[in-house]
N, C-alpha and C positions, 0 to 999 in steps of 0.2 A: 657483635654485628650479625644480624640475620639477613642474608642476601637472597633476593629473588631475581633470577636472570631469565629474560624472555627474548627469544630469537625467532627469526624466520629462515627457513632453509632455502627460500628462493625458488623462482619458477623453473630455472634450468635444471636444478637438482631434483625436481619433482618426480619424474619417472623412476629414477633410482631409489629415491626415498620411499615411494609407494610400494615398491617390491620389498624393501627391507621391512617396512612396517606390517605388510600383509602377513608375514610369517610369525608375528607375535600377537598375543592376545591382551596383555595387561598394559597399563600405562607405563609401569616401570620397565617392562621388557621392551616396549617400543622405544623408549628413550635410550635404553642400554644398547639396542641395535644401532640407533643413530650415532651414539658416541663411539661405538666400536668401529664404525667406518671412517672416523676421524675427519668428518666434514666440518669445516669452520672451527677446528680445534684451537686455532690461534687466538680466537676471541673468547673461548670458554674459560671462565675464572678457575683458579686452582682449587678452591674448596668444592666446586662442582665436580671436577675431574676426580678428586679424591673421595667423593661420595660422602662428604661431611653433612651431618644433620642440619647444620645452620644454613646450608645452601639448597635452594630449590631452583630447578631449571625446567623450562618448557618451551613449546612452540605454539604461541597463542593463536596463530593463524592456521594451524593444522587441525582440521576437523577430526581426523581419525585419532590423533593423539589426545586432543582435548575431550572428545566424547568418551574415550576410554576412562579418563579421570572422572568425568561427570557421572558415568554409570557406577563406577566403584564407590563414589561418595554420595550417591542417592539424589543427584540433581535430576530434574525432569528432562526428558528428551528434547523439549523445545527451548531449553536454556541457550541464550545467545553466546557467541564467542567472548564478547566483552564481559558478560556476567560469569562465565566459567573462569576466566582469568582472574577476575576480582575475587571470586570464591577461593581460588587457589592461594592468592596473596593473603587473604584474611586467614585461611586455615594454617598457613605457614607462620603467621604472625611476623611477617617480614617488616624490617624497618628501613631497608634499602631496596629500591626497585631499579634494576639495571635493564634498560629496554633497548634492544637492537632491532626493533621493528616499529619505528616511529611513523611509518606510512599508515599502518593499521591501528596503532594505539598512540594517538597524538595528544594534544593538550586537553581535549574533551575527556579522553580516558583518564589522563593524569589527575584531572579535577575530581574524579570519582574514587580515587584510591582511598583505602581506609586511613583513618587518622593516625594509626600507628606508623605509617610510612613517613619517615622524616626526610629521606633523601631520594630524589628522582633524577637519575642519570640516563642520558640517551646517547647512544652511538649512532652517528651518521656521517658518512665520508663523501657527501656530495652537497653542493651549495643550493639545495632546493629553496625556492622563494615563496611558494604559495601555501605550504602546510604550516599550521600553527603548532609550535613546539614550546610555547611558553610554559613555565613551570619545571622544565627539564634543565639540568646542567648538560650542555652539549659537549661531547668529547669525540676526538679522533686524533690521528697523527699527521694532519696536514694543516700547518699554521695559516696558510692563506684561506682555507675554508673556515677555520675558526674565526678569522677576522670578518668574514662575511656574516657569520652568525652574530657576532658582536655588533656589527653595523645594523642589524635588525632588532637590536635590543635584547638579544638572548645572552645568557651567561654561557661561557665556553671555556674549556680547558684542555690541554694536551694530554692524551692518553694513548699508549701504544699497544699493538698486539704483542703476543708472546710466542716463543718457540714451543712447538708441540713436542713433548718428550718422546712421543711415539716415533718421531722421525729419526731418532738416534740409531735405531736398528737398521733403518734404510741407509743411513749415512755410511755404514760399515761396508756396503757393497763395493767391491773392486772391479766387477765385470760390467764395464760401461760400454755398451755396444751402440748407443745413440750418440752421435757427435753433437748435434744441436737440437734442442727441444723447445717448442713453444706450446703452452696450454693456456687457452683463454678465449675471450670474446672476439668476434669479428662482425663489424657492422659498418654502416655508412658514417658513423661518428668517429671511427678509428683511422682517420686518413694518414697520420704520421706512422702509426703502427703498421698499416697495410703496406706503405712504401718500404719499410724495413723488412717485413715478412716476404715481400716479393723479391727483394734483393737476396735475402738469405736462402729462399727456396731455390734460387738458381745454382746454389752450391751442391744441391743433391746430385749424386753420381760421384763427385769427388769426395763428398762426405755424406754420412747418413743424416738426413734432416727429417724430423717428424714434427708435424703440427697436429694438435688435437683442438679443433675449433668449435666453440659454441656459437653458431651462426645466428644472425638476426633473422626475424621473420621475413623482412624485405629481401635479404640475400637469398633465403631459401625459395621464395617465390620467383625471384629473378632467374634462378637456375632451373626452373621448370619450363615447359613449352610456352608459358605465358610471357616469359622474359626474352624470348628469342628476338622479338622485334620491339621497337619503341624505347622509351626512356628507361625501362627497367634494366636494360642491358648493362648500364653503367654500374649496377650494384652486384654484378657477377664477380666471383673471384677470378683473378688471373689464372691461366691454365697451369702455370708452374706451382702456384699455391695449391690448387686442387690436387695436383699430382702427389703432394706429400702430406695431404690432410687425412686424418682418420676421425672417427666420432669423438665427441667431447668426453672427458673422463673426470671423475670426482672422487674425493675421499681416498680410500686405500689404492684404488686403481691409478689415481693420479700419483700417489706416493711411489708406486711401483715404477712408473715412467721416470720420475725424478731420480730414483736410485740407479737407473740404467743410463743416465745421461752424463756427459762430460760438461756440456754448457747448457744453461737454461737462458733463453732469450726473453727479455722483458721490454715493454714499452708502455709508458704512461699515456693517458688521454688528457685532454686540455683542461679538465674541470678544476684541477688543483694548481694551475699555474706552473711555476717552476719547482714546486714541491714534489718529492718522490717518496715511495715507501708503500706501494700497493702490496696486496697479500702475496703475490708471486715472489717478492723479495724475501719474505720471511720463510716461505716454504722451500725455495731453492737453496738458501743458505742452510736451512735445517737439514737438508738432505746431503750436505757436503758436495754440492754441485757448483761449478763456477757460474755466478750470476753476471750476465752481460746485459746491461741496462742503459737507458738513455741518460745523458748527463743532466744534472739538476741538484736540488738541495735534498740530501738524504738524511734519514734519522742518524743520530750519533752512532758511531761504530761502523757504518757502511761507508768505506773510504775507497775511492778509486785507486787501483793498483795495490791495495793492501788486503781488503776483504771482498771487493767486487771489482769489476771493470766496467767503465762507462764509454759509450760511443756518442759522437756528435752528429752523425749523419748515417744514412744507409751504407754508403761506401766505407765509412770508418768502421762500422760494425763488421763488414766483410773482412777488413784488414785485421781487426782484433781477433776474429774467429780464426783466421789463418795463423796469426801469431800464437794464439793460445794452443791450438792443436799441433802446431809445429814444435812447440816447447812445452810438452804436456806436463813435465815435472813442475814447471813454474805454475801452470794452470792448476795442478793439484794442490800446490802450496797455497795459492790464493783461496781456493775453495776450502781448504782445511782451516785457514785463518778465519774465514767467514763463518764456518760452522762453530769454531771455538768461541767466537764473539757472540753469535746469536744465542747459543745455549747458556751463556753466563750472563751477559748484559741484559738479555730479554728472556730470562727464565720465568717460569710460572710463579715462582716465589717473588721475583722482582715485580712482576705485573700485579700480583695481589697486594704487595706493599704499596705500590703506586695507587692502586684503587682505594685502599684504605685512607691514604693521604688526601685523595680527592674529597672523600666524605668528611673528614675532619676539617679540612680547610674551607670547604664551601657550604657546609650545612651546620 
């Protein structure tokens, strides 16, 4: 099996990625710099991480990365991103195309793939309704979203992220000076999450609480002089959330914060219904940090009171934080059990075996 994996680093990571890439000159070195920072590693397939010849990996929407490959392979400077990606797939002689950037490379692109590509698999973890993804087997770890895809006539199958083995070194850290950490998005669409964050932020002083928030554009505008008056004020962060917030972090900087934390707070948004299992679950467990998350249907192995702890309301989250920090040995025990579970049940080897089964069973 010759696998071609295409990803997008996303808008929020853009400034960090631009700095990383600017220090490298070749396509291979740019990708190596990206991988070394461990961004999105849970989705990177094992053969890619191992540098196997059968696996090719790129960021099809990243002009700097893709034009480096185009220059090195004699493509004209005016070659479009679609055509660069097609040339890479053809040069690699891939028979499986795994696409994690369906917004930029949808069904129209899939119809242009070389005839040697026998399997088209697309990861998407949101129930978008307007984009055409026919031709792809849609995968993610949220059963409710997979049902939405099936209702639209798409093929869909369950597929989970994996533990990043780079996190094992961070998991060994015993000096945990942050009591409660939250790293993630903050916007007008996170109403339940904001209620929990506001309640937990009130603990700062008794405990050390740290939030690293990637704020929405509307929130950033609301907190300028433009938002002092009028309807924008409702999109400002509460003062106690602002008091514990630092700039967003990604990759290794994020891993550093995880390794310093006793508890990582999590809160899903509504798009997956009662399903749970966003990326923060995999990363917190991977760093041997106690995951405190909202109640719901979790992937196998993520069990309340055994490998994670779950809350039913903001007040319940506060109670569980007090209980966990007051009985830290029990807290450490649940965190250790979570780490042992994630690095075995969701290892890179297990993820790759699952991916190969998808190809065999659906193509």
